[in-house]
C-alpha positions in Angstrom: -42.6 41.2 -2.5 -41.5 37.5 -2.8 -39.6 37.1 -5.8 -40.9 33.9 -7.1 -38.8 33.6 -10.3 -35.2 34.7 -8.6 -36.7 32.4 -5.4 -36.2 29.1 -8.3 -33.2 30.3 -9.6 -31.3 30.7 -7.1 -32.2 26.9 -6.6 -31.9 26.0 -10.0 -28.5 27.4 -9.7 -27.5 25.5 -6.3 -28.4 22.3 -7.5 -26.4 22.2 -10.9 -23.2 23.4 -8.4 -24.2 20.3 -6.4 -23.4 18.2 -8.8 -19.7 18.7 -8.6 -19.9 16.6 -5.4 -20.0 13.8 -8.2 -17.0 12.3 -8.3 -17.1 12.0 -4.2 -19.9 9.5 -3.6 -21.4 6.4 -4.8 -24.7 6.4 -6.6 -26.7 8.3 -6.7 -28.4 8.7 -3.7 -27.4 12.2 -2.4 -28.3 13.8 -5.1 -31.6 13.1 -4.9 -31.8 13.8 -1.1 -30.1 17.5 -1.7 -32.5 18.4 -4.3 -35.1 17.6 -1.4 -33.1 20.2 0.9 -33.0 22.4 -1.8 -36.3 22.6 -2.0 -37.0 22.4 1.3 -34.8 25.8 1.5 -36.6 27.8 -1.4 -40.2 27.1 0.2 -38.7 28.3 3.6 -37.2 31.7 2.2 -40.7 31.6 -0.1 -42.4 31.6 3.4 -40.2 34.2 5.2 -40.7 36.8 2.3 -44.8 36.1 2.1 -44.9 36.7 6.5 -42.7 39.9 5.3 -40.3 38.9 7.9 -36.8 41.0 8.9 -33.4 39.5 6.9 -32.3 38.2 10.2 -35.2 36.5 10.3 -34.9 35.1 7.2 -31.5 32.3 7.2 -33.1 31.1 10.7 -36.8 30.2 9.0 -34.9 29.0 6.9 -32.6 26.9 8.4 -36.1 25.5 10.6 -37.5 24.4 7.3 -34.0 22.3 6.3 -34.5 20.6 9.8 -37.9 19.3 9.1 -37.3 18.4 5.9 -33.7 16.2 7.8 -36.1 15.1 10.6 -38.7 13.5 7.9 -36.3 11.5 5.7 -33.6 10.9 8.1 -35.5 10.6 11.8 -38.8 9.6 11.3 -39.2 7.5 14.3 -37.9 9.7 16.7 -40.1 12.9 15.4 -43.1 14.2 16.6 -45.7 12.9 14.9 -43.1 11.7 12.8 -42.4 15.5 11.1 -41.7 17.5 13.9 -37.9 17.4 15.5 -37.8 16.2 19.3 -34.3 16.1 21.2 -34.2 12.0 19.7 -34.6 12.9 16.2 -32.0 15.8 17.1 -29.5 13.1 18.6 -30.2 10.7 15.8 -29.1 13.2 13.6 -26.1 13.7 15.2 -25.3 10.0 15.3 -25.7 9.9 11.6 -23.4 12.8 11.3 -20.8 11.3 13.0 -20.9 8.2 11.2 -20.6 9.5 8.1 -17.6 12.0 8.4 -15.8 9.2 10.3 -16.8 7.1 7.1 -15.7 10.1 4.8 -12.1 10.0 6.9 -11.9 6.5 6.6 -12.3 5.7 2.6 -11.2 7.3 0.5 -13.5 9.3 -2.9 -15.7 8.0 -4.3 -17.0 6.9 -0.6 -19.8 3.6 -0.1 -23.4 4.5 -0.2 -24.6 4.6 3.4 -27.4 7.1 6.0 -24.0 8.7 7.6 -22.7 10.3 3.7 -25.6 10.4 2.2 -27.0 12.9 5.4 -23.5 14.3 5.0 -24.2 15.2 1.9 -27.6 17.0 2.4 -26.7 18.5 5.4 -23.6 20.6 3.5 -25.8 21.0 0.0 -28.6 22.0 1.5 -26.9 25.0 4.2 -25.5 26.3 1.2 -28.9 26.7 -0.7 -29.6 28.2 2.9 -27.1 31.5 1.7 -28.2 31.4 -1.4 -31.1 32.4 -0.6 -30.3 34.8 2.0 -27.9 36.7 -0.3 -28.5 35.9 -3.9 -33.0 37.1 -3.2 -33.2 38.5 0.4 -30.5 40.6 0.4 -30.3 41.3 -3.3 -26.6 40.6 -3.3 -26.3 37.8 -6.1 -22.4 38.5 -6.7 -21.6 37.3 -3.3 -24.4 34.3 -3.7 -21.3 32.8 -5.6 -19.2 31.6 -3.0 -21.2 29.2 -1.0 -22.0 28.0 -4.6 -17.7 27.3 -4.6 -17.4 26.2 -1.8 -19.2 22.6 -3.6 -16.5 23.0 -6.4 -12.9 23.5 -4.3 -14.6 20.3 -1.8 -13.9 17.9 -4.5 -10.9 20.1 -5.4 -9.6 19.5 -1.8 -10.1 16.2 -1.9 -9.5 14.5 -5.2 -6.3 14.8 -6.6 -7.9 14.6 -10.0 -9.8 17.8 -12.0 -13.4 18.4 -12.3 -15.1 17.5 -15.4 -15.6 19.8 -17.7 -19.4 19.7 -18.0 -20.2 19.3 -13.7 -18.4 23.0 -14.4 -20.0 24.2 -17.3 -23.6 23.4 -15.8 -22.2 25.4 -12.1 -20.9 28.3 -14.1 -24.3 28.2 -16.4 -26.3 27.8 -12.9 -24.5 31.5 -11.4 -25.0 33.1 -14.5 -28.4 32.6 -14.8 -28.4 34.4 -11.1 -26.5 37.2 -12.1 -29.1 37.8 -15.3 -32.3 37.2 -13.3 -31.2 38.7 -10.5 -29.7 41.7 -13.2 -33.4 41.6 -14.6 -35.4 41.7 -11.5 -34.2 45.1 -10.3 -33.9 47.0 -13.7 -37.4 46.0 -13.8 -37.7 47.9 -10.4 -36.3 51.0 -11.7 -40.1 52.4 -12.3 -43.4 52.1 -14.6 -42.9 54.1 -18.2 -44.8 57.5 -18.2 -46.6 57.4 -21.3 -48.0 60.7 -23.3 -51.5 61.5 -24.4 -51.0 59.6 -27.0 -49.3 56.6 -26.3 -52.0 53.8 -26.0 -50.9 52.6 -22.1 -53.1 49.8 -22.4 -51.0 47.9 -25.0 -47.8 48.9 -23.5 -45.7 46.7 -21.4 -45.8 48.0 -17.6 -42.2 46.6 -17.1 -38.9 48.9 -19.2 -37.9 46.2 -21.4 -34.3 45.1 -20.8 -34.3 42.0 -23.6 -31.2 43.5 -24.9 -29.0 43.9 -21.5 -30.1 40.8 -20.6 -29.8 39.1 -24.3 -26.3 41.5 -23.9 -25.2 39.3 -20.5 -26.4 35.6 -22.2 -24.5 36.6 -24.7 -21.8 37.4 -22.3 -21.3 34.5 -19.7 -22.2 31.8 -22.3 -18.6 32.6 -23.8 -17.2 33.3 -20.7 -17.9 29.7 -19.9 -16.8 28.3 -23.5 -13.7 30.4 -23.5 -13.0 28.6 -19.9 -14.0 25.3 -20.6 -11.9 25.1 -23.8 -8.6 26.4 -23.2 -7.3 24.1 -21.0 -7.9 21.4 -23.3 -6.9 23.2 -26.4 -3.4 25.2 -24.4 -0.4 22.6 -24.7 0.5 22.1 -21.2 -2.1 23.1 -19.6 -4.6 19.8 -19.7 -3.0 16.9 -18.4 -4.6 14.7 -21.2 -4.6 16.5 -23.8 -7.2 18.4 -25.6 -10.8 16.9 -25.1 -9.1 14.2 -23.2 -8.3 12.9 -26.3 -4.7 12.7 -25.8 -1.9 11.3 -24.2 -0.3 13.5 -22.0 3.6 14.6 -22.2 3.1 14.1 -26.2 5.9 16.8 -26.0 8.4 14.7 -24.3 7.3 16.8 -20.9 6.9 14.1 -17.2 3.8 14.8 -15.9 4.1 13.2 -12.2 1.4 9.9 -11.5 -1.1 10.1 -9.0 -4.1 8.4 -7.6 -6.6 7.5 -4.7 -4.6 6.3 -1.5 -3.9 2.4 -2.2 -4.4 1.0 1.0 -7.7 2.8 1.7 -9.2 1.6 -1.8 -8.5 -1.6 -0.1 -10.1 -0.8 2.9 -13.1 -0.5 0.9 -12.8 -3.2 -1.6 -12.5 -5.9 1.8 -16.2 -4.5 2.7 -18.0 -3.9 0.2 -21.1 -5.7 0.9 -21.1 -7.8 -2.9 -18.3 -9.8 -3.3 -18.3 -8.6 -6.9 -16.1 -10.4 -9.7 -12.7 -7.9 -10.5 -11.1 -9.7 -13.7 -11.2 -13.4 -14.4 -7.3 -14.9 -16.7 -6.0 -17.3 -17.8 -2.5 -18.7 -17.5 -0.4 -20.7 -18.1 1.4 -21.1 -14.9 0.0 -24.2 -12.8 1.0 -22.3 -9.7 0.4 -18.5 -10.7 0.8 -16.6 -8.3 -0.7 -12.5 -7.0 -1.2 -9.4 -9.3 -0.1 -6.8 -8.3 -1.3 -3.2 -8.9 1.0 -1.9 -6.4 4.9 -1.3 -4.7 4.2 1.2 -2.4 8.3 2.7 -1.4 7.6 5.3 1.3 6.5 5.2 5.0 6.2 8.8 6.3 4.9 7.2 9.4 1.1 8.0 8.6 0.9 5.8 5.8 2.0 3.7 3.2 2.4 5.3 0.2 4.8 5.1 -3.4 7.5 7.7 -4.2 6.3 10.7 -6.4 6.4 8.8 -10.3 7.4 11.4 -13.2 5.7 9.8 -16.0 8.2 10.5 -19.9 6.8 8.9 -23.4 9.8 7.3 -23.5 7.7 4.8 -20.6 5.1 4.0 -22.7 4.5 -0.3 -23.3 3.1 -0.8 -26.6 6.2 -3.2 -28.6 8.9 -3.0 -26.2 10.6 -5.5 -23.6 10.3 -3.8 -19.7 13.3 -2.9 -18.4 14.7 -6.1 -15.5 13.3 -7.0 -12.7 15.6 -4.7 -10.3 18.4 -7.6 -8.0 16.8 -10.4 -10.6 20.3 -11.4 -11.4 21.7 -15.4 -10.5 17.7 -16.9 -9.4 16.6 -19.3 -11.7 13.9 -17.8 -13.4 11.1 -18.5 -16.0 8.3 -17.1 -18.6 4.8 -17.1 -17.6 2.4 -16.2 -19.6 -1.3 -14.6 -19.1 -4.3 -13.5 -20.6 -6.4 -10.6 -18.6 -10.0 -9.5 -18.6 -10.8 -6.7 -16.5 -14.7 -6.2 -16.0 -16.8 -3.4 -17.4 -17.9 -3.0 -14.2 -14.8 -1.8 -12.7 -14.2 2.2 -12.5 -11.2 4.2 -11.8 -8.8 1.4 -12.7 -5.3 3.7 -13.8 -2.6 1.2 -12.6 -2.5 -2.3 -14.5 -2.8 -5.8 -12.6 -0.1 -8.0 -13.1 2.1 -10.9 -11.9 5.4 -9.8 -11.1 7.7 -9.2 -13.0 6.5 -8.1 -15.8 8.6 -7.7 -18.9 6.2 -7.8 -21.8 2.8 -5.9 -22.0 0.1 -5.9 -25.5 -2.4 -3.8 -24.3 -4.1 -1.2 -26.5 -4.0 3.0 -24.8 -1.6 4.9 -23.5 0.0 3.0 -20.6 3.2 3.1 -19.2 5.7 1.9 -17.0 8.0 2.8 -14.1 10.7 1.3 -14.5 12.1 1.0 -10.5 9.0 -0.9 -8.9 7.4 -2.3 -13.1 4.3 -0.5 -12.1 2.0 0.0 -14.9 0.0 2.4 -15.4 -2.2 5.2 -17.5 -2.0 8.8 -17.3 -6.1 8.8 -19.1 -7.1 5.1 -19.9 -9.5 2.8 -17.4 -8.8 -0.6 -17.6 -11.8 -2.0 -16.5 -13.5 -3.6 -19.3 -10.2 -4.0 -20.6 -8.3 -7.9 -21.9 -4.8 -8.0 -22.6 -2.0 -10.3 -22.1 1.1 -10.0 -19.7 4.7 -11.9 -20.0 6.0 -11.9 -16.7 9.3 -13.6 -15.5 9.3 -15.8 -12.4 11.1 -16.1 -9.8 12.5 -19.0 -8.1 14.6 -18.1 -5.5 15.7 -21.5 -2.7 16.5 -20.7 0.4 20.1 -21.2 0.2 20.3 -18.6 -2.4 18.2 -16.1 0.0 20.0 -16.9 3.6 23.4 -16.4 0.7 22.2 -12.9 -0.7 25.1 -10.1 -0.4 24.4 -7.1 0.3 21.7 -4.7 -1.6 23.1 -1.5 -3.8 23.6 1.5 -2.4 21.2 2.7 -4.5 18.5 0.4 -3.1 19.3 1.1 0.4 18.9 4.5 0.7 15.2 4.4 -1.0 13.7 0.6 0.6 15.9 2.2 4.5 14.1 5.2 5.2 12.1 5.2 8.4 10.1 8.3 10.4 12.4 9.3 13.4 9.2 9.0 15.8 8.9 4.6 15.7 8.7 3.5 19.7 11.9 2.1 20.8 9.9 -0.7 21.9 8.7 -1.5 18.4 12.7 -1.4 17.7 13.0 -3.9 20.7 10.5 -6.4 19.3 11.9 -7.0 15.9 15.3 -7.6 17.4 13.4 -9.7 20.4 11.5 -12.1 17.5 14.2 -12.0 15.7 16.5 -13.4 18.0 19.4 -15.6 16.9 18.6 -15.4 12.9 21.7 -16.1 11.1 21.0 -14.6 8.1 18.4 -11.6 6.9 16.1 -14.7 5.3 16.0 -15.8 7.9 14.6 -12.8 10.0 12.2 -12.2 7.1 11.1 -15.7 7.9 10.8 -15.8 11.5 9.1 -12.4 11.0 6.4 -14.3 8.8 6.1 -17.4 11.7 5.6 -14.6 14.2 2.7 -12.6 12.1 0.9 -16.1 11.1 1.5 -18.5 13.9 3.3 -17.2 17.6 2.3 -14.2 17.9 -1.7 -14.2 18.6 -2.8 -12.3 16.0 -6.3 -12.4 14.2 -7.8 -11.9 11.5 -10.1 -8.7 12.2 -12.3 -7.0 8.8 -13.4 -4.6 10.9 -10.4 -3.5 13.0 -9.5 0.3 11.8 -6.7 1.3 8.7 -3.7 2.2 11.2 -3.4 6.2 10.1 0.4 6.1 12.4 3.0 4.9 14.2 0.6 4.4 17.6 -1.8 2.7 15.6 1.1 0.2 14.4 1.9 0.0 17.7 -2.2 -0.8 19.2 -1.7 -3.7 16.5 2.1 -5.1 17.5 1.9 -4.9 21.2 -1.7 -4.7 22.1 -5.1 -5.3 20.2 -2.9 -7.8 17.3 -6.5 -7.5 15.8 -6.7 -6.5 11.8 -6.3 -7.3 8.2 -3.9 -7.4 5.9 -3.1 -4.3 5.3 -1.8 -4.5 9.1 0.3 -7.2 8.5 2.1 -6.5 5.7 2.5 -2.8 7.5 4.0 -4.2 10.4 5.9 -7.1 8.6 7.6 -4.5 6.6 8.5 -1.6 8.5 10.3 -4.0 11.2 11.8 -5.5 8.2 13.2 -2.2 7.6 14.3 -1.2 11.5 16.1 -4.3 10.8 18.3 -3.3 7.9 15.6 -5.5 5.6 14.7 -3.4 2.7 11.3 -4.3 2.2 8.2 -2.4 0.6 4.1 -3.5 1.0 2.9 -4.3 -2.4 -1.3 -3.7 -2.9 -3.2 -5.9 -5.4 -5.2 -8.8 -5.6 -4.8 -12.7 -4.4 -4.7 -15.4 -6.9 -8.6 -16.2 -6.5 -10.3 -19.5 -7.6 -9.5 -21.5 -10.3 -13.2 -21.7 -12.6 -14.6 -25.1 -13.8 -14.3 -23.3 -17.7 -10.6 -23.0 -16.0 -10.1 -19.4 -15.5 -9.1 -18.4 -12.4 -11.2 -16.1 -11.0 -10.9 -12.5 -9.0 -13.3 -11.5 -6.8 -13.3 -8.1 -4.2 -13.0 -10.0 -1.6 -9.7 -11.0 -3.1 -7.8 -7.6 -2.6 -4.3 -8.1 -0.5 -1.9 -6.3 0.8 2.1 -8.3 1.3 5.6 -7.1 2.2 8.4 -7.4 -0.3 11.7 -7.9 0.7 14.8 -7.2 -1.4 17.3 -9.5 -1.7 20.4 -9.7 -3.9 20.0 -12.4 -6.9 17.2 -12.6 -6.7 15.5 -9.0 -6.8 12.1 -8.2 -4.8 10.7 -11.4 -2.9 7.1 -11.9 -1.8 6.1 -12.9 1.4 3.1 -13.4 3.8 2.2 -12.7 7.0 -1.7 -12.8 6.8 -3.1 -15.9 8.4 -4.4 -17.6 4.9 -7.5 -19.6 4.9 -10.9 -19.9 6.5 -9.9 -17.4 10.1 -8.2 -15.3 7.6 -7.1 -13.4 4.6 -9.0 -17.2 2.3 -6.9 -17.1 -0.9 -3.8 -15.8 0.4 -1.2 -18.4 0.0 2.4 -19.1 0.7 4.9 -18.6 -1.9 7.8 -22.0 -1.4 10.8 -19.7 -0.7 8.4 -18.8 2.0 7.8 -22.5 3.5 9.7 -23.9 5.8 12.5 -26.4 4.3 13.4 -30.3 5.4 16.3 -29.9 8.6 18.9 -31.0 5.1 21.4 -28.1 5.6 23.5 -30.0 2.9 20.9 -30.4 0.2 19.8 -27.4 0.8 23.6 -25.4 0.0 23.8 -28.1 -2.6 20.7 -26.1 -4.3 22.0 -23.0 -3.3 25.3 -23.9 -4.8 23.6 -25.5 -7.9 21.4 -22.6 -8.1 23.8 -19.8 -7.9 25.2 -21.7 -10.6 25.3 -19.6 -14.2 22.9 -21.6 -16.3 20.5 -20.9 -20.1 17.4 -20.3 -17.2 19.5 -17.5 -14.9 21.6 -14.2 -15.0 22.9 -13.1 -18.3 21.3 -15.6 -20.4 18.4 -14.6 -18.7 16.8 -12.3 -21.5 17.1 -15.3 -24.8 15.5 -17.0 -21.8 12.0 -15.0 -22.3 11.7 -15.9 -25.7 11.8 -19.8 -25.4 10.0 -20.1 -22.9 7.1 -17.9 -24.1 7.8 -20.5 -27.7 7.0 -23.5 -25.9 3.8 -21.7 -24.3 2.2 -20.7 -27.8 3.1 -24.3 -29.0 -0.2 -26.1 -28.3 -2.2 -23.3 -29.9 0.1 -20.6 -31.6 -2.8 -19.4 -33.8 -5.2 -18.4 -31.2 -2.3 -16.6 -29.6 -0.7 -14.6 -32.5 -4.9 -13.9 -32.9 -5.1 -12.8 -29.4 -1.6 -10.2 -29.9 -3.0 -9.4 -33.2 -6.2 -7.7 -31.2 -4.7 -6.4 -29.0 -1.8 -4.6 -30.4 -1.9 -1.0 -30.3 -4.4 0.4 -33.4 -5.1 2.9 -35.1 -5.7 6.8 -33.0 -8.8 6.1 -32.9 -9.9 9.4 -30.4 -7.6 12.2 -32.5 -9.2 10.2 -36.2 -12.3 11.2 -33.9 -11.3 14.6 -33.2 -10.6 14.9 -36.8 -13.5 13.2 -38.0 -15.7 15.9 -35.9 -13.4 19.1 -36.6 -13.8 18.9 -40.2 -17.9 17.8 -40.1 -17.4 21.4 -38.0 -16.3 22.7 -40.4 -17.9 22.0 -43.3 -21.4 22.5 -41.3 -21.6 25.8 -42.5 -21.3 24.7 -46.1 -23.8 22.0 -45.5 -25.6 23.9 -45.1 -26.7 26.4 -47.5 -27.1 23.7 -49.4 -29.6 22.4 -47.2 -31.1 26.0 -47.1 -31.3 26.8 -51.2 -33.1 23.6 -51.6 -35.1 23.8 -49.4 -35.8 27.6 -50.4 -36.8 26.8 -54.1 -38.4 23.4 -52.8 -41.0 25.3 -50.8 -41.4 28.0 -53.8 -42.5 25.1 -55.9 -44.2 22.4 -53.5 -47.7 24.6 -54.9 -46.7 23.3 -58.1 -48.9 20.5 -59.5 -47.2 17.8 -61.1 -49.5 17.7 -64.5 -48.7 21.7 -65.2 -47.5 23.0 -68.4 -44.6 21.5 -69.8 -41.5 23.6 -68.9 -39.8 26.2 -70.6 -36.9 27.1 -72.3 -34.4 29.5 -69.9 -31.4 32.0 -71.1 -28.6 28.9 -72.1 -31.1 26.2 -73.4 -31.4 25.2 -69.8 -34.9 23.9 -68.7 -36.9 25.8 -66.1 -39.4 24.2 -63.5 -42.7 24.4 -64.5 -44.5 26.7 -63.6 -48.9 27.1 -62.4 -50.4 30.3 -62.4 -49.8 32.1 -59.2 -46.8 30.5 -58.8 -44.2 32.7 -60.4 -44.2 35.4 -57.0 -43.3 32.5 -54.4 -40.6 31.3 -57.3 -39.5 35.2 -57.7 -39.1 35.6 -53.8 -36.6 33.0 -53.7 -34.2 33.9 -56.4 -34.5 37.4 -54.3 -33.2 35.5 -51.3 -31.1 33.0 -53.2 -29.3 36.4 -54.6 -29.4 38.5 -51.3 -27.6 35.3 -49.6 -25.1 35.1 -52.9 -23.8 38.8 -52.1 -23.2 38.5 -48.4 -21.8 35.3 -49.4 -19.1 37.5 -51.3 -19.1 40.6 -49.1 -21.3 42.3 -50.5 -22.9 45.6 -48.5 -26.3 44.7 -48.8 -29.1 47.0 -46.7 -32.6 45.3 -46.2 -34.2 48.9 -46.3 -32.5 49.3 -50.5 -36.0 48.3 -52.8 -34.5 45.6 -55.3 -33.9 48.4 -57.8 -31.9 49.6 -55.9 -30.5 47.4 -54.3 -29.5 46.2 -58.0 -27.5 49.5 -59.1 -25.6 49.1 -55.2 -24.4 45.1 -55.5 -23.7 46.7 -60.1 -21.7 49.7 -58.6 -19.6 47.6 -55.7 -18.9 44.6 -57.7 -18.0 47.0 -61.2 -20.5 44.3 -62.7 -20.8 44.3 -66.6 -22.7 42.4 -69.8 -24.8 39.6 -69.3 -24.3 40.0 -65.5 -26.0 43.1 -65.5 -28.9 42.3 -67.5 -30.0 39.0 -65.0 -29.0 41.4 -61.9 -32.3 43.9 -63.5 -34.0 40.9 -65.0 -34.1 39.6 -61.4 -34.8 43.2 -60.1 -37.6 43.6 -62.2 -39.2 39.7 -60.9 -39.0 40.8 -57.5 -40.4 44.6 -57.5 -43.5 42.2 -60.0 -43.8 39.7 -57.1 -43.8 42.3 -54.9 -46.4 45.8 -56.5 -47.3 44.3 -59.3 -51.3 42.1 -59.9 -49.2 40.2 -61.8 -46.0 39.2 -61.7 -43.2 38.2 -64.3 -42.7 35.2 -65.5 -40.0 32.9 -63.3 -38.9 30.7 -66.4 -34.7 32.3 -66.6 -35.4 33.2 -62.5 -32.3 30.3 -62.1 -30.0 31.1 -65.0 -29.5 34.2 -63.6 -28.7 33.6 -60.7 -26.3 31.8 -62.5 -24.6 34.2 -64.6 -24.7 36.1 -61.4 -22.9 33.5 -59.1 -19.9 33.7 -61.6 -20.1 37.3 -61.7 -19.6 37.6 -58.4 -17.1 34.9 -58.2 -15.0 36.8 -60.6 -15.6 39.8 -58.9 -14.2 39.5 -55.6 -10.6 37.8 -54.7 -10.0 34.1 -53.9 -10.3 34.7 -50.5 -14.0 36.0 -50.3 -14.4 33.3 -53.1 -13.7 30.3 -50.8 -14.9 31.5 -47.9 -18.4 32.5 -50.1 -18.3 28.6 -50.4 -16.8 27.2 -47.4 -17.2 29.1 -45.1 -20.7 30.9 -46.5 -21.2 34.0 -44.3 -25.2 34.3 -44.9 -25.4 30.7 -43.2 -23.6 32.0 -40.1 -25.7 34.6 -40.2 -29.1 33.1 -40.3 -27.5 30.4 -36.9 -27.8 34.2 -35.3 -31.2 35.9 -36.5 -31.9 32.0 -35.1 -30.6 31.7 -31.7 -31.7 35.1 -31.5 -35.2 34.1 -31.7 -34.6 31.5 -29.7 -33.3 33.9 -26.8 -36.3 35.7 -26.7 -38.9 33.2 -26.7 -36.7 31.8 -23.8 -36.9 35.4 -22.3 -40.3 35.6 -22.1 -40.6 32.5 -20.4 -41.3 34.1 -17.2 -42.7 32.5 -14.0 -46.2 34.9 -15.3 -46.6 33.5 -18.4 -46.3 30.3 -16.9 -48.6 30.6 -14.5 -51.4 31.7 -16.8 -51.1 29.8 -19.1 -51.4 26.8 -16.5 -54.4 28.5 -15.5 -55.1 28.0 -19.1 -55.3 24.4 -19.2 -56.9 24.1 -15.8 -59.8 25.8 -17.4 -59.5 23.5 -21.1 -59.6 20.1 -19.0 
C-alpha cells in the first residue's frame, strides 16, 4: 500500500515543525525551498512504495529524490540535462554547504540570506522529512518520528537565548498529533472488514470499522494537551519571563532576571557588511558636535571575545520618571547637559538596547525600559526600540589632557572588574604593549600612544573582509602579522593592550554620530555601526578613544574626541588648564546634579512648548497591554451570555419570518402584553421555537432535560424537580400542549400566549434555584456551551470525513462536469 493519506500528513507535520526555524534566517526563501524538499521526499516515498521496495531501500530512494531536487535548485549548470546529478554538481553543492556553514558560524541569528545558508536549511529540513517518511509511513512507527521533528526545534533553542514563539510550537505540536491520529486511524482501519449478517444489507454498510469516536477523542486529548502546554507557562508566575501572553513586564514580583541578547560583536559585523545601507535611526540634538550613540558596554574578555557581564534586572531598574544613577568616576571633569531626540526606524528589529549618548541621566520612552547601574546600558526585557521615538538627557564630560594625565588610581572594584585578562595571552603581545608605550609618563600618555600606533604608526589597514576575532590567536594575527581588520579588531586589541598596561578598559559598541542632513537632523545608517574602546580615568570616568582609522580609508564617520587629539606643546598651559578644570565649580564635581536642570532649561528656552509636548507624548501612559487583556477577558466572559441572547432572537426571527407584513392584528396575551402577529400555518413553528427556548432555559437552570421525553413528560419532570406551583405550572402545561399539537395534531394551538408563558416559567426557574445557579444561567448559560460542543462535534465530523479518497472523487466529478 502507498498510504497516500499518511504520506500527506507526514509531509504536513514536517512542514509545520520546520516553521520553528524562522528565528534563524532573514527572509522566507529558506521556507519555500524547504517546502520543495518535503514534497520531493514525499514523492520519493510514494515511488518506493509503489515499486514495493523493501524498507532498507526506501531511505536511499527518498535521499536520491532529495539530491535530485537540490541539484535542480542549486546546481543545474553542473548537472546532466540540469537534472541528473554529476560529480560537478555534487562538488558545487558541497561548496555551497561549506559557505553556508561558514556564514552560520560568522553571523548571529537571524543570519543574512544567501545560497549557502538556504541550502543548509533545505538540506536539514529534507533530511528530517526522509526520517519522518521512513519511520511514520514505511515502518509505521509514528511516535518515534517525533524525534527528528523535535530536532527542528532543538536547533533554534540551542542557538538562540530566547524561547520560540508559542504559535510556532503549537503548529508543530498539532502536526505531530495529526500524524499520530492518522497513523492510529490507518491501523484501526486495517483490523479487517466487518462481517454482515443475512439481513445486514451489506451494500450500504461501510467497508471499514467506524473509528470516528476514537479519532474525535484523540483530537480532543491532543488539542487539550497543546492548549495546556501553551497556556500554563504564560499564566504561572515566574515561568514566562514576559508575563502572561507577553503583556506584562518581567520581574513584577520584585525578583530579578538575567538579561540576555545575541552576540553584539557578531551583530556589528552583520550591520557593517549588509548589502543595503538602510537608515537605522535619526536624531536631533542641541550638541553642536554630537558624540557616539552607545548600545553596549562590553567589560568581559574571556580569551574568545568581548562581551558584557550578566545583567541582573529588577523592577527598581526602570528608567520611567526618575533620574538615572550618576556615571561612575565622573567627579571633577567639566560637564554639560545634552538633550537628544532619537527616532528609530520602523524596520529595525530586535533592538532591545537603546542607543544613547553617554552618559544618560534621564530617558523618556514608553514601555518597560531599564538601566544597568554600573554601565548605564539601557535595555528592555520585552520591548523593541523599532519604530519608537524617545528623549535622552545625557551628561557630556569634557576632560582635559591635564586632568587625564594627572588622574589618580581607580577604585578597587573598578580595577578588579576591568583589568581581568585570560591566562592564555601570548607573551609577544604583552611585550608589544610595553614597546609601543615606551617612554610614557602616565596612563593617559600610554593610551594616546596606543591610539596613535593603531591609526598612524603601526601600518594597519581598515578591511571589512577580515574575519571577526574568535580568540587571542586571531588578535595576535591582527596585531603582528596581517594588520588588517575593522573597528572590532581595533577596539578589542586596544582595550586588551590597555588592560595589559594596567589601564581599566572595556569595549563599547553602537553607532557613530552619522551624517548631518539638510533639515538639521542627524542620520545614522547601517554603515555607521561601530565599536570603540573606553578607558577609565578617575575624576573623568569612562573616556572614549578612537583607534580605528577614519575617513575614506577607514570608518567614514568615525571621529576622534577632543581629549584624545594631540595638543600643543605648551606644558604650562596644559597644566594650568588641568588645574583650573579640576577646581570645584558650579559646572563640575559636586555641583553636577544642580547644573543639569539649568542646562536643560537653557536648551528648552527656544521652544519650550514643543519640548513640553514631546515629554508629555513620551511619558509612560496607561498600561495598554493590561487594559487590552482585561477587555479581552471581559469579552470572553460575556461571549456565552451574548451567544444565548443572539440564539434567542434568531430563533424567534426564523419562526416569524413567514409572517406576512399585513397579517391579522396583534392579539393580547396573558398579562395584557402584545403577542406578535401570526399568520395561519405559522403556529407550529412558533410552538417549536417556544419549546426549544424552554429547553435551553431549563438546561441553564440545572434541570435534567432528557431528549427522549415527550413534551408532557418533560413538563412533569420540570414541575417535580423544581417544585413549581400556581401560574408557572399552568404556563408550563400550555407550552407542552402547544408543542404536542404542533408535532401531532393537524391544527396547532394558537400561539398568542407563548412568550408570556415563557416569561412566567423563566421567573419561576429563577425563584426555584439558588443564587449561584441563577447567576450562572445569566452569565454563562450551559445551553450555549452545549450548543458550541454540538457545533464542534459536527465540524470535527465534517473534517474527519474529508479523506483523500473523497477529495479525489470530488475532483473527478468536477473534471467530468468541466
